[in-house]
C-alpha positions, -999 to 999 in steps of 0.1 A, spaced: -186 -19 -601 -164 4 -610 -163 41 -617 -140 54 -645 -139 92 -647 -127 106 -681 -110 138 -688 -120 153 -720 -89 176 -720 -67 147 -730 -37 161 -706 -12 136 -705 9 154 -682 -16 173 -656 -6 213 -653 2 221 -618 -14 249 -605 -9 268 -573 -37 284 -556 -36 321 -553 -28 333 -518 -61 343 -501 -65 375 -483 -72 374 -444 -102 400 -447 -123 409 -479 -127 446 -483 -134 468 -513 -155 459 -539 -166 422 -550 -182 417 -586 -209 392 -592 -206 382 -628 -234 362 -640 -225 346 -676 -259 343 -687 -266 306 -679 -300 295 -665 -300 300 -627 -267 315 -624 -288 345 -612 -300 327 -582 -269 318 -571 -256 352 -575 -288 367 -557 -282 343 -526 -244 353 -525 -253 390 -526 -278 384 -496 -249 366 -476 -225 394 -481 -249 418 -473 -256 401 -438 -221 392 -432 -198 416 -448 -221 447 -448 -188 468 -451 -180 458 -487 -195 469 -519 -212 444 -544 -215 451 -578 -233 431 -604 -222 422 -640 -236 398 -668 -222 385 -701 -245 391 -729 -243 351 -736 -225 321 -720 -216 311 -755 -188 334 -757 -162 349 -733 -169 382 -718 -163 411 -740 -129 429 -735 -148 460 -724 -166 443 -696 -137 423 -682 -116 458 -682 -146 475 -665 -147 447 -636 -109 447 -632 -109 483 -625 -140 484 -603 -136 453 -581 -108 436 -561 -127 402 -562 -150 387 -588 -173 354 -583 -186 341 -615 -216 320 -616 -214 290 -637 -246 270 -626 -273 255 -649 
C-alpha cells in the first residue's frame, strides 16, 4: 500500500521560501494570538505557562480574533505589530 499526499494549492512550481533568521535570545514582548478555533486557547495557555517558567524576563500579551473564518482585523494586526516583537498564532482545533 502506498500513500499519496495531495496538495490543494495546486502549485505546479512550489514557491521557495527562506526561514527568517532567528534571534539567539528572546526579549521584550511576545504576543499570543488566539484565532478563535476550538482549543486554541489551551495551547496558548500552556505556552504562556512555559514562557513564564523559562523566560520570566519577557512580557506575554494575549490577543484574540473575533472569528477564525476571516483574517484578523487591520486594527488588531497593527496593535500586535506595535506592541510585540514576536507573535505566536494558535491554529489548533
